[in-house]
C-alpha positions in Angstrom: -40.2 9.8 9.8 -36.7 10.7 10.2 -35.2 11.6 13.6 -31.7 12.8 14.7 -29.8 11.4 17.6 -26.2 12.5 18.2 -26.2 14.4 14.8 -26.7 11.2 13.1 -29.9 10.9 11.1 -31.4 7.5 10.8 -34.8 6.2 9.6 -36.8 4.1 12.1 -38.4 2.1 9.3 -35.1 0.9 7.9 -33.9 -0.2 11.3 -37.0 -2.2 12.2 -37.3 -3.6 8.6 -34.0 -5.4 8.9 -34.9 -6.7 12.3 -38.0 -8.3 11.0 -36.3 -9.5 7.8 -33.7 -11.5 9.8 -36.4 -13.4 11.8 -38.1 -14.3 8.6 -40.4 -11.4 7.7 -38.3 -10.6 4.6 -40.8 -11.0 1.8 -40.7 -7.2 1.0 -37.0 -7.5 0.3 -37.6 -9.8 -2.6 -39.2 -7.2 -4.7 -36.8 -5.3 -7.0 -39.1 -2.5 -7.2 -39.4 -2.0 -3.5 -37.5 1.1 -2.4 -35.4 1.0 0.7 -35.8 3.7 3.3 -33.6 6.6 2.7 -30.5 7.3 4.6 -30.2 11.0 5.2 -27.2 13.2 6.5 -24.4 11.3 5.4 -21.2 13.1 5.3 -19.3 13.6 2.2 -16.3 12.5 4.2 -17.5 9.0 4.3 -15.6 8.0 1.2 -14.0 4.6 1.3 -10.6 4.5 3.2 -9.0 2.8 0.4 -9.9 5.5 -1.9 -8.8 8.3 0.4 -5.4 6.7 0.8 -4.8 5.9 -2.7 -5.9 9.4 -4.1 -2.6 10.7 -2.8 -0.5 7.8 -3.8 2.1 8.1 -6.4 0.9 6.9 -9.9 3.8 4.4 -10.3 4.0 1.5 -7.8 6.7 2.3 -5.2 7.2 0.2 -2.4 9.2 3.0 -0.6 5.8 4.3 0.4 5.0 1.1 2.0 8.2 0.4 4.0 10.6 -0.4 1.2 13.2 -3.2 2.4 10.6 -5.1 4.4 7.2 -4.7 2.9 7.4 -8.2 1.3 8.2 -9.6 4.8 5.1 -7.7 6.2 3.0 -9.3 3.4 4.3 -12.6 3.8 3.5 -12.3 7.5 0.0 -11.2 6.5 -0.6 -14.0 4.1 0.5 -16.5 6.7 -1.6 -14.9 9.3 -4.9 -15.1 7.1 -4.4 -18.8 7.0 -4.2 -19.5 10.5 -7.1 -21.8 11.7 -8.0 -19.6 14.6 -8.7 -16.7 12.3 -10.6 -18.7 9.8 -14.6 -19.4 9.8 -15.7 -22.9 8.8 -16.5 -23.0 5.2 -19.8 -24.8 6.0 -20.8 -23.5 9.3 -24.5 -22.8 8.3 -24.9 -26.5 7.7 -22.6 -27.9 10.3 -23.2 -25.6 13.4 -26.2 -23.4 12.9 -29.8 -24.8 13.2 -31.8 -21.5 13.1 -29.6 -19.1 11.0 -29.6 -19.4 7.2 -27.3 -18.0 4.4 -30.1 -15.7 3.5 -30.4 -14.3 6.9 -26.6 -13.7 7.1 -27.0 -11.8 3.7 -29.8 -9.7 5.2 -27.7 -8.8 8.2 -24.5 -7.8 6.2 -26.7 -5.7 3.9 -28.0 -3.9 6.9 -24.6 -3.5 8.5 -23.4 -1.8 5.2 -26.0 0.9 5.8 -25.1 1.2 9.5 -21.2 1.6 8.7 -22.2 4.3 6.2 -24.6 5.9 8.6 -22.1 6.3 11.4 -19.2 7.1 8.9 -17.3 4.1 9.8 -13.9 3.1 8.3 -14.1 0.3 5.8 -11.8 -1.8 7.9 -14.6 -1.7 10.7 -17.1 -3.1 8.4 -14.7 -5.9 7.2 -13.7 -6.8 10.8 -17.4 -6.9 11.9 -18.2 -9.6 9.2 -15.1 -11.4 10.1 -16.2 -11.6 13.8 -19.6 -12.6 12.8 -18.6 -15.6 10.6 -15.9 -16.8 13.2 -18.6 -16.6 16.1 -21.2 -18.5 14.1 -18.7 -21.0 13.2 -18.4 -22.0 17.0 -21.6 -21.1 18.4 -25.3 -22.1 17.4 -27.5 -18.9 17.6 -31.3 -18.3 17.4 -32.4 -16.0 14.6 -33.8 -13.4 17.2 -30.2 -12.8 18.3 -28.5 -12.3 14.9 -29.0 -8.7 14.8 -27.6 -8.5 18.2 -24.4 -10.4 17.1 -24.2 -8.0 14.1 -24.2 -4.8 16.2 -22.0 -6.1 19.0 -19.5 -7.3 16.4 -19.5 -3.8 14.9 -19.1 -2.3 18.2 -15.9 -4.3 18.9 -14.5 -3.5 15.5 -15.2 0.1 16.0 -13.4 0.3 19.3 -10.4 -1.5 17.5 -10.4 0.8 14.4 -12.2 4.0 15.1 -10.8 7.2 16.7 -14.4 8.1 17.9 -16.5 4.8 17.8 -20.2 5.0 18.2 -21.5 4.4 21.7 -23.5 1.5 22.9 -26.4 3.8 23.1 -25.9 4.5 19.3 -26.0 0.8 18.6 -29.1 0.2 20.6 -30.8 3.1 18.8 -29.9 2.0 15.4 -31.7 -1.4 16.3 -34.8 0.7 17.3 -33.9 -0.1 20.9 -34.6 -3.8 20.2 -31.7 -4.7 22.7 -30.6 -3.2 26.0 -26.9 -1.9 26.6 -26.6 -4.9 28.9 -27.5 -7.3 26.1 -24.7 -5.7 23.9 -22.1 -6.0 26.6 -22.9 -9.6 27.2 -22.8 -10.4 23.5 -19.4 -8.5 23.2 -18.2 -10.6 26.0 -19.3 -13.8 24.3 -17.9 -12.8 21.0 -14.3 -11.8 22.6 -14.3 -15.1 24.4 -15.2 -17.1 21.2 -12.3 -15.2 19.3 -10.0 -15.7 22.4 -9.5 -12.0 22.0 -7.8 -12.3 18.7 -9.4 -9.4 17.1 -6.6 -8.2 14.8 -7.0 -10.0 11.3 -6.0 -9.4 7.8 -9.2 -8.3 5.8 -9.9 -8.0 2.0 -9.0 -4.4 2.3 -5.6 -5.1 3.7 -4.5 -6.9 0.4 -6.8 -4.8 -1.9 -4.8 -1.5 -1.0 -1.6 -3.1 -2.2 -2.7 -5.2 -5.1 -4.5 -1.9 -6.4 -1.3 0.1 -6.2 0.5 -2.6 -8.1 -2.1 -2.7 -10.7 -1.6 1.1 -11.2 1.8 0.6 -12.5 0.8 0.0 -16.0 -1.4 3.1 -16.1 -4.2 1.5 -18.1 -6.8 2.5 -15.7 -8.3 5.7 -14.4 -7.1 5.7 -10.9 -10.1 6.8 -8.8 -12.7 5.0 -10.8 -10.5 1.8 -10.6 -10.2 2.1 -6.7 -13.8 2.7 -6.4 -14.7 -0.1 -8.6 -12.4 -2.3 -6.5 -14.0 -1.2 -3.2 -17.6 -1.8 -4.7 -16.7 -5.4 -5.7 -15.0 -6.2 -2.5 -18.0 -5.0 -0.5 -20.3 -7.1 -2.8 -18.3 -10.3 -1.8 -19.3 -9.7 2.0 -23.0 -10.3 1.1 -22.5 -13.8 -0.1 -22.1 -16.8 2.2 -20.2 -18.7 -0.7 -17.4 -16.3 -0.3 -16.6 -17.2 3.2 -14.4 -20.1 2.2 -12.0 -17.7 0.2 -9.0 -16.2 1.9 -9.1 -12.4 2.1 -6.0 -12.2 -0.3 -7.8 -14.3 -3.1 -11.0 -12.1 -2.9 -8.7 -9.0 -3.1 -6.9 -10.5 -6.0 -10.0 -11.6 -7.7 -11.6 -8.0 -7.3 -8.5 -6.5 -9.1 -8.7 -9.2 -11.7 -12.4 -8.4 -12.5 -11.9 -4.6 -12.2 -9.2 -4.7 -14.8 -11.3 -6.8 -17.0 -14.2 -4.5 -16.8 -12.2 -1.5 -17.7 -10.3 -3.3 -20.6 -12.1 -6.4 -21.6 -9.8 -6.6 -24.7 -6.7 -7.1 -22.5 -5.6 -9.9 -20.3 -6.4 -8.7 -16.7 -3.5 -10.3 -14.9 0.3 -9.4 -15.3 3.6 -10.6 -14.0 3.8 -8.1 -11.1 0.3 -9.1 -9.9 1.1 -12.7 -10.1 4.4 -12.1 -8.1 3.2 -9.9 -5.4 -0.2 -11.7 -4.9 1.2 -15.3 -5.2 -1.8 -16.4 -7.4 -2.0 -17.3 -11.0 -5.2 -16.6 -12.9 -6.5 -20.2 -12.7 -6.3 -20.0 -8.8 -8.8 -17.1 -9.0 -11.2 -18.4 -11.5 -14.0 -19.5 -9.1 -13.9 -16.5 -6.9 -13.8 -14.1 -10.0 -16.9 -15.7 -11.6 -18.7 -15.6 -8.3 -17.9 -11.9 -7.7 -18.9 -11.1 -11.3 -22.3 -12.9 -10.7 -22.8 -10.5 -7.6 -22.0 -7.6 -9.9 -24.5 -8.7 -12.5 -27.2 -9.3 -9.8 -27.3 -12.9 -10.7 -26.6 -13.5 -6.9 -27.7 -11.4 -3.9 -30.2 -9.5 -6.1 -32.5 -8.4 -3.2 -29.6 -7.1 -1.2 -28.9 -3.6 -2.6 -27.3 -1.6 0.1 -23.8 -2.0 -1.3 -25.3 -1.1 -4.9 -27.2 1.9 -3.5 -24.1 3.2 -1.7 -21.9 3.1 -4.9 -24.7 4.5 -7.0 -24.1 7.8 -5.4 -22.4 10.6 -7.1 -19.7 10.8 -4.3 -18.6 7.2 -5.5 -18.8 8.3 -9.3 -21.9 6.1 -9.6 -19.5 3.2 -10.1 -22.3 0.8 -9.1 -23.8 1.6 -12.4 -20.7 0.5 -14.4 -21.4 -2.4 -16.8 -18.9 -4.9 -18.1 -19.2 -7.8 -20.6 -21.3 -10.7 -19.5 -18.6 -13.3 -20.1 -14.8 -13.6 -19.3 -13.0 -15.3 -21.9 -11.7 -18.7 -20.7 -8.2 -18.0 -22.0 -7.9 -15.2 -19.4 -7.7 -18.0 -16.7 -5.1 -20.0 -18.6 -2.1 -18.0 -17.9 -0.2 -14.9 -18.9 0.7 -15.8 -22.5 -1.6 -13.2 -23.9 -0.6 -10.3 -21.8 
């Protein structure tokens, strides 16, 4: 049964299913044949922020559109900012800090938050920041699995207030959990999150760097702009699902996404070039581990039961980019350098 609240259409089974899955009743998510509850009434305007911005960008890479004269200083600052210890989650917090929360539970939560972000037409940066807050909080605070969904919606509430013009209300976030939590519990969790973050809620995300690296990639004009940007958005969101990606800096994931996107469009050409190496600061060898992990996600070798991102990008408004197939193996010589460019 589908009901409407504040003009947002949601499915009660979809909300309750995720709450149950997080606390261990997730056997039904393991079957690839099991269809997810449909999400209705999604506005066509929910297209990814990066796509909307880049559709109007000049075809040629031109830093004049990005504060020519000091854009390099801005990104040097962002690169340094992303490395700050206070903004980084522990690489192994599941083993070192958590007793009740598993990597699989984290994946189920992120999978559901992708649906929530689309349901409420949230900006992509809101989703990315939400996951950053979750990982940073779990790096410092042991949590029981019954509170994991509360952490998720509270993190998204904070991120929404930071990024959105009209963020969802607390009532919206309570409703999306089938009123599993009261508003007072969300407010208390928000306070706990902010204290753990020391109110450092601004942080570079994968999207921060993906916007620039995608524009740099457009300079050689080898790729269809919209499809290339959509593929990058798709691969970047897939990386959010996997706990193994927590250890990578956002700029590394963004660079790896561009590398893999270029390879999927032109597997016969070296996917990296001198401009990308210069502006990202990474050589192909620096990206190999992350590229191969994201490729496994794209191929369904990892996170196969988590299908919210795939379902999202299988829609026509995203050019069904989630159905795009690429070669199963990246030649090792592509990670050896730019001699074959």
